[in-house]
C-alpha positions as CSV (number, residue, x, y, z in Angstrom):
1,X,52.1,86.0,86.4
2,X,52.2,85.2,82.7
3,X,48.5,84.3,82.6
4,X,47.9,87.9,81.5
5,X,49.6,87.3,78.2
6,X,47.0,86.5,75.5
7,X,48.4,83.3,73.8
8,X,45.2,82.7,71.8
9,X,45.2,79.5,69.8
10,X,42.5,78.0,67.6
11,X,42.7,75.0,65.2
12,X,46.5,75.2,65.3
13,X,46.5,78.9,64.2
14,X,48.2,81.2,66.6
15,X,47.9,85.0,66.4
16,X,51.0,86.8,65.4
17,X,51.7,88.1,68.9
18,X,55.1,89.5,69.8
19,X,54.6,88.5,73.4
20,X,55.7,85.3,75.1
21,X,56.4,84.0,78.5
22,X,59.5,86.3,78.5
23,X,57.4,89.4,78.7
24,X,57.0,88.9,82.4
25,X,53.7,90.7,82.8
26,X,52.8,91.3,86.4
27,X,49.6,92.7,87.9
28,X,50.6,95.3,90.5
29,X,48.9,96.3,93.7
30,X,48.9,99.8,95.0
31,X,51.7,98.9,97.4
32,X,53.6,97.2,94.5
33,X,53.3,100.3,92.5
34,X,54.7,102.6,95.2
35,X,57.6,100.2,95.7
36,X,58.3,100.3,92.0
37,X,58.4,104.1,92.3
38,X,60.8,104.0,95.3
39,X,63.0,101.5,93.4
40,X,63.3,103.9,90.5
41,X,64.0,106.7,92.9
42,X,67.0,104.7,94.3
43,X,68.3,104.1,90.8
44,X,68.3,107.8,89.9
45,X,69.7,108.7,93.3
46,X,72.7,106.4,92.7
47,X,73.3,107.8,89.3
48,X,73.3,111.5,90.1
49,X,74.7,111.2,93.6
50,X,72.0,113.1,95.6
51,X,69.7,112.3,98.5
52,X,66.2,110.9,98.0
53,X,64.6,114.3,98.8
54,X,66.8,116.2,96.3
55,X,66.2,113.6,93.6
56,X,62.5,113.8,94.2
57,X,62.6,117.6,93.9
58,X,64.5,117.2,90.7
59,X,62.0,114.7,89.4
60,X,59.1,117.1,90.1
61,X,60.9,120.0,88.5
62,X,61.5,118.1,85.3
63,X,58.0,116.6,85.2
64,X,59.4,113.1,86.0
65,X,61.2,112.9,82.6
66,X,64.2,110.9,83.7
67,X,65.9,111.0,80.3
68,X,65.9,114.8,80.4
69,X,67.3,114.8,83.9
70,X,70.2,112.6,82.8
71,X,70.9,114.9,79.8
72,X,70.8,118.0,81.9
73,X,72.7,116.9,85.0
74,X,75.1,114.2,83.7
75,X,75.7,114.8,80.0
76,X,75.6,118.5,79.8
77,X,78.8,120.7,79.8
78,X,76.8,123.5,81.4
79,X,75.9,121.3,84.4
80,X,77.2,123.7,87.0
81,X,75.2,126.6,85.5
82,X,72.1,124.5,85.5
83,X,72.7,123.4,89.1
84,X,72.9,127.1,90.2
85,X,69.5,127.7,88.6
86,X,68.0,124.7,90.4
87,X,69.5,125.9,93.7
88,X,67.8,129.3,93.2
89,X,64.5,127.3,92.9
90,X,65.1,125.6,96.2
91,X,65.7,122.2,94.5
92,X,68.7,121.3,96.6
93,X,67.2,122.4,99.9
94,X,66.3,119.8,102.5
95,X,63.9,120.8,105.2
96,X,62.6,119.1,108.3
97,X,59.3,119.7,110.0
98,X,59.4,121.4,113.4
99,X,56.2,121.0,115.5
100,X,55.2,124.2,117.3
101,X,52.7,124.8,120.1
102,X,51.1,128.1,121.1
103,X,52.2,129.8,117.8
104,X,50.7,132.8,116.1
105,X,49.8,131.8,112.5
106,X,51.3,134.2,110.0
107,X,48.3,133.8,107.7
108,X,45.1,133.5,109.7
109,X,46.7,135.2,112.8
110,X,45.2,132.6,115.1
111,X,46.8,132.7,118.5
112,X,47.8,129.7,120.7
113,X,47.6,127.5,117.7
114,X,49.2,124.2,117.0
115,X,51.2,124.0,113.8
116,X,54.6,123.5,112.3
117,X,57.4,125.3,110.5
118,X,60.3,124.3,108.3
119,X,64.0,125.3,108.4
120,X,63.0,128.9,107.4
121,X,61.1,129.1,110.7
122,X,58.0,130.6,109.1
123,X,55.2,129.4,111.4
124,X,51.7,128.4,110.3
125,X,48.8,126.6,112.0
126,X,47.8,123.1,110.9
127,X,44.6,124.3,109.3
128,X,46.4,126.7,106.9
129,X,49.0,124.0,106.1
130,X,46.2,121.4,105.4
131,X,44.4,123.8,103.1
132,X,47.5,124.3,101.0
133,X,48.2,120.6,100.9
134,X,44.6,120.0,99.7
135,X,44.9,122.7,97.0
136,X,48.2,121.2,95.7
137,X,47.0,117.6,95.7
138,X,43.7,118.5,94.0
139,X,45.8,120.0,91.2
140,X,47.9,116.8,91.0
141,X,51.0,118.6,92.3
142,X,53.1,116.5,94.7
143,X,54.8,119.5,96.1
144,X,54.0,121.9,99.1
145,X,56.2,124.9,99.6
146,X,56.4,127.1,102.6
147,X,53.3,129.3,102.8
148,X,55.5,132.4,103.1
149,X,55.7,134.3,99.9
150,X,59.0,133.8,98.0
151,X,60.2,131.1,100.4
152,X,61.5,128.0,98.6
153,X,61.5,125.6,101.6
154,X,59.1,122.7,101.0
155,X,57.5,120.0,103.1
156,X,59.8,116.9,103.0
157,X,58.9,113.7,101.2
158,X,58.9,111.7,104.4
159,X,56.3,114.0,105.9
160,X,54.0,114.0,102.9
161,X,54.1,110.2,102.6
162,X,51.4,110.0,105.4
163,X,48.9,111.2,102.8
164,X,47.5,108.5,100.5
165,X,46.7,111.1,97.8
166,X,50.4,112.1,97.7
167,X,51.5,108.6,96.9
168,X,48.8,108.3,94.2
169,X,50.0,111.5,92.5
170,X,53.6,110.3,92.5
171,X,52.6,106.9,91.1
172,X,50.5,108.5,88.4
173,X,53.2,111.0,87.3
174,X,55.8,108.3,87.4
175,X,53.8,105.9,85.3
176,X,53.4,108.4,82.5
177,X,57.1,108.2,81.7
178,X,58.0,104.6,82.5
179,X,57.9,102.2,79.6
180,X,57.7,99.1,81.8
181,X,54.5,100.3,83.6
182,X,51.2,100.2,81.7
183,X,47.5,100.2,82.7
184,X,44.3,98.8,81.4
185,X,42.1,101.2,79.3
186,X,38.9,99.4,80.4
187,X,36.1,101.6,81.7
188,X,36.3,101.9,85.5
189,X,39.3,99.5,85.6
190,X,42.3,100.6,87.7
191,X,44.5,97.6,87.1
192,X,48.2,98.4,86.4
193,X,50.8,96.0,85.0
194,X,54.6,95.8,84.9
195,X,55.7,94.6,81.5
196,X,59.4,94.0,81.0
197,X,59.1,93.6,77.2
198,X,56.6,95.1,74.7
199,X,53.4,93.1,74.5
200,X,50.7,93.9,71.9
201,X,48.1,91.9,73.9
202,X,47.8,91.8,77.6
203,X,44.7,90.2,79.0
204,X,43.4,92.1,82.1
205,X,41.2,90.3,84.7
206,X,38.4,92.7,83.7
207,X,38.3,91.0,80.3
208,X,39.9,93.7,78.2
209,X,42.9,92.9,75.9
210,X,45.2,95.8,75.3
211,X,48.5,97.0,74.0
212,X,51.2,97.7,76.6
213,X,52.7,100.6,74.6
214,X,49.8,102.8,73.6
215,X,47.4,101.5,76.3
216,X,44.6,101.1,73.7
217,X,42.5,98.0,73.2
218,X,44.4,95.3,71.3
219,X,45.0,96.4,67.7
220,X,47.6,94.0,66.4
221,X,48.9,94.0,63.7
222,X,48.0,97.7,63.3
223,X,51.0,99.7,64.5
224,X,50.5,102.1,67.4
225,X,51.4,105.2,65.3
226,X,48.7,104.5,62.7
227,X,46.1,103.8,65.3
228,X,47.0,107.1,67.1
229,X,46.8,109.1,63.9
230,X,43.3,107.7,63.0
231,X,42.0,108.3,66.6
232,X,43.4,111.8,66.7
233,X,41.9,112.5,63.3
234,X,38.5,111.3,64.5
235,X,38.7,113.9,67.3
236,X,39.8,116.8,65.1
237,X,37.9,119.5,63.3
238,X,39.1,118.1,59.9
239,X,37.2,114.9,60.6
240,X,34.0,116.8,61.4
241,X,34.4,118.9,58.2
242,X,34.9,115.9,56.0
243,X,31.8,114.3,57.4
244,X,29.7,117.3,56.7
245,X,31.4,119.0,53.8
246,X,32.9,118.2,50.4
247,X,36.3,119.4,49.0
248,X,36.4,121.4,45.8
249,X,38.6,119.5,43.3
250,X,40.2,122.7,42.0
251,X,41.1,124.9,45.0
252,X,40.6,122.4,47.9
253,X,38.0,124.5,49.8
254,X,35.6,122.6,52.0
255,X,32.0,123.3,51.1
256,X,29.1,122.4,53.5
257,X,25.8,121.4,51.9
258,X,22.8,122.2,54.1
259,X,20.0,121.4,51.6
260,X,19.3,120.9,47.9
261,X,20.9,118.7,45.2
262,X,24.5,117.4,45.0
263,X,25.5,120.1,42.4
264,X,27.7,122.7,44.1
265,X,29.5,125.7,42.9
266,X,32.7,126.8,44.7
267,X,33.9,130.5,45.1
268,X,36.7,129.7,42.6
269,X,34.1,129.0,40.0
270,X,34.4,125.2,39.9
271,X,31.2,123.2,39.6
272,X,31.5,119.8,41.4
273,X,29.5,117.0,43.0
274,X,29.0,117.0,46.8
275,X,29.1,113.2,47.0
276,X,32.2,112.3,45.0
277,X,34.1,115.6,45.1
278,X,34.6,115.3,41.4
279,X,34.0,117.9,38.7
280,X,30.4,118.1,37.7
281,X,30.0,116.0,34.5
282,X,27.2,115.1,32.2
283,X,26.8,111.8,33.9
284,X,25.8,113.6,37.1
285,X,22.9,115.3,35.3
286,X,21.0,112.0,35.0
287,X,20.0,112.8,38.6
288,X,20.9,115.7,40.7
289,X,20.2,113.7,43.9
290,X,22.3,110.6,43.2
291,X,26.0,110.3,42.1
292,X,27.1,107.7,39.6
293,X,30.7,107.8,41.0
294,X,30.1,107.8,44.7
295,X,31.0,104.1,45.1
296,X,34.2,104.3,43.0
297,X,35.8,107.6,43.6
298,X,38.3,107.9,46.5
299,X,36.3,110.7,48.2
300,X,37.6,111.4,51.7
301,X,34.1,112.1,53.0
302,X,32.9,108.7,51.7
303,X,35.5,106.8,53.8
304,X,35.1,109.1,56.8
305,X,31.4,108.5,56.8
306,X,31.9,104.8,56.4
307,X,34.3,104.7,59.3
308,X,31.8,106.6,61.5
309,X,28.9,104.4,60.5
310,X,30.7,101.0,60.6
311,X,32.3,101.8,64.0
312,X,29.0,102.7,65.4
313,X,27.5,99.5,64.0
314,X,30.3,97.4,65.5
315,X,29.9,99.1,68.9
316,X,26.2,98.6,68.9
317,X,26.6,94.9,68.1
318,X,29.0,94.4,70.9
319,X,26.7,96.2,73.3
320,X,23.7,94.1,72.1
321,X,25.6,90.8,72.7
322,X,26.7,91.9,76.2
323,X,23.3,93.2,77.1
324,X,21.5,90.1,75.8
325,X,23.7,87.7,77.8
326,X,23.5,89.9,80.9
327,X,19.7,90.0,80.7
328,X,19.6,86.2,80.1
329,X,21.6,85.5,83.2
330,X,19.3,87.7,85.3
331,X,16.1,86.1,83.9
332,X,17.1,82.5,83.8
333,X,18.3,81.0,87.1
334,X,20.1,77.8,87.7
335,X,20.7,77.2,84.0
336,X,24.0,76.2,82.5
337,X,24.9,78.9,79.9
338,X,28.6,78.2,79.5
339,X,28.5,77.3,75.8
340,X,26.5,80.4,75.0
341,X,28.8,82.6,77.1
342,X,31.9,81.2,75.5
343,X,30.5,81.6,72.0
344,X,29.4,85.2,72.8
345,X,32.8,86.1,74.2
346,X,34.6,84.9,71.1
347,X,32.2,86.8,68.9
348,X,32.8,90.0,70.9
349,X,36.6,89.6,70.5
350,X,36.1,89.2,66.8
351,X,34.0,92.3,66.6
352,X,36.7,94.2,68.5
353,X,39.3,92.9,66.0
354,X,37.2,94.2,63.2
355,X,37.5,97.7,64.6
356,X,41.2,97.6,64.2
357,X,40.8,96.4,60.6
358,X,38.5,99.3,60.0
359,X,41.1,101.8,61.3
360,X,43.6,100.3,58.9
361,X,41.2,100.5,55.9
362,X,40.7,104.2,56.7
363,X,44.5,104.7,56.9
364,X,45.0,103.1,53.4
365,X,42.5,105.6,51.9
366,X,45.2,108.3,51.8
367,X,47.8,106.6,49.6
368,X,46.9,103.0,48.6
369,X,44.3,101.0,46.9
370,X,41.6,100.0,49.4
371,X,39.4,97.9,47.1
372,X,40.9,94.5,48.2
373,X,40.7,95.6,51.8
374,X,37.1,96.7,51.4
375,X,36.0,93.4,49.8
376,X,37.9,91.2,52.4
377,X,36.6,93.2,55.3
378,X,33.0,93.2,54.0
379,X,33.1,89.4,53.7
380,X,34.5,89.2,57.3
381,X,31.8,91.6,58.5
382,X,29.0,89.6,56.9
383,X,30.1,86.4,58.7
384,X,30.4,88.3,61.9
385,X,26.7,89.4,61.5
386,X,25.9,85.7,61.0
387,X,27.5,85.1,64.4
388,X,25.3,87.8,65.9
389,X,22.2,86.2,64.5
390,X,23.1,82.8,65.9
391,X,23.6,84.3,69.4
392,X,20.3,86.2,69.3
393,X,18.6,83.0,68.2
394,X,20.0,81.1,71.1
395,X,19.1,83.8,73.6
396,X,15.5,83.8,72.3
397,X,15.3,80.0,72.7
398,X,15.8,80.4,76.4
399,X,13.7,83.5,76.9
400,X,10.7,82.0,75.0
401,X,10.7,78.8,77.1
402,X,9.2,79.7,80.5
403,X,9.6,76.1,81.7
404,X,13.4,76.4,81.5
405,X,13.4,78.8,84.4
406,X,12.6,76.1,86.9
407,X,15.1,73.6,85.6
408,X,18.6,73.1,87.0
409,X,20.3,72.6,83.7
410,X,19.7,73.6,80.1
411,X,21.1,70.7,78.1
412,X,20.1,71.7,74.6
413,X,21.9,75.1,74.2
414,X,24.5,73.3,72.1
415,X,25.9,74.8,68.9
416,X,25.5,72.8,65.8
417,X,28.5,72.1,63.5
418,X,27.3,74.7,61.0
419,X,27.2,77.3,63.8
420,X,30.6,76.3,65.1
421,X,31.9,76.4,61.5
422,X,31.0,80.1,61.3
423,X,33.3,80.9,64.2
424,X,36.1,78.7,62.8
425,X,35.9,80.4,59.4
426,X,36.0,83.8,61.1
427,X,39.2,82.8,62.9
428,X,40.8,81.8,59.7
429,X,39.7,84.9,57.9
430,X,41.0,87.0,60.8
431,X,44.5,85.5,60.3
432,X,44.4,86.1,56.5
433,X,43.4,89.8,57.0
434,X,46.2,90.2,59.6
435,X,48.7,88.7,57.2
436,X,47.5,91.0,54.4
437,X,48.0,94.0,56.7
438,X,51.4,92.9,57.7
439,X,52.4,92.5,54.0
440,X,51.0,95.9,53.1
441,X,52.9,97.5,56.0
442,X,56.2,96.0,54.7
443,X,55.8,97.3,51.1
């Protein structure tokens, strides 16, 4: 169970993880998940004193927000008034399915049809019921009302449980609002975990390490809220504008440059430089196509562009390592590649860690000095690139030697002390950068 906690240790240095064996992280099967849902249903049922069907109706009505349900039905002085409103919506109705033969369907008017009705006795054939069930489930709605207009009777929970899609929808809607349930963000990975305590690094069997709270790839020690802001900003129009425009230092207008030199004139009359967003000065006139301040000014476009380019570079490096190793395993058969695979995996994890450092550097841009962070990260990135070169060199050694393909074991893919030292130094630097981030967060 606890193997899913990432207790990574190297040279006596342990990552500053909040998780421990007490997190009780459990990988859940589909049946486990549905049982978790039913257990939660029983807890709510006991608290508000209603049947399972009514509780489920209430959950659906309040979009599975259990806290809101307790506030409305247990802690609100206007409970009776709210209950009346819910009764008008059919929330407290409990129907049972009545099987009918030789009925006349009220919708398609088919005669001698087989179908069913609810307590309201509105009769419809199986085909019409199934069409409505399919429509509701395709819209992720775990609720099927009577097909008669303005009728609030609904198919009971026990009847709908025969449909696997129904269970999947309930689980999905329930997971969104349960802090103990989290899922892996890995591409095409459907693994779901129960995590009794917050864990900033759960290791999924698919290889992804992720945060149990925000369900993004591991980003410790960057807080979830900072990561969320940067990721949302990357998807916003403001981010696009900053990448392609420059802000006037006088009025704040964003001006897009399509061609020509860096000298811009705003509608307010201010002359400024496209690159540094500073007022146009004599120093700029030394060259209209270069900026003497572009590497020192805290220009938002500079950092946004850096973030975009550096993230792209990191992602490319990760893909290159993964693809190189994958190709090597396909080309070279019966060859022991364990050392290379282990070294490559550690390098990939370090590249992923560097992405979270990058997000934090971009966050610091707004209100703190980023010079130290830039220098430290640049040094870390340079050594990471050395790691990439080492891996590429090892891969080429195997690919270039045709005779190796017939051998049962490749004995000389060993890493020299100097190559291992690169990895050790990166581990140490990673700890130092994390400590620096923690300290700046406290200030």
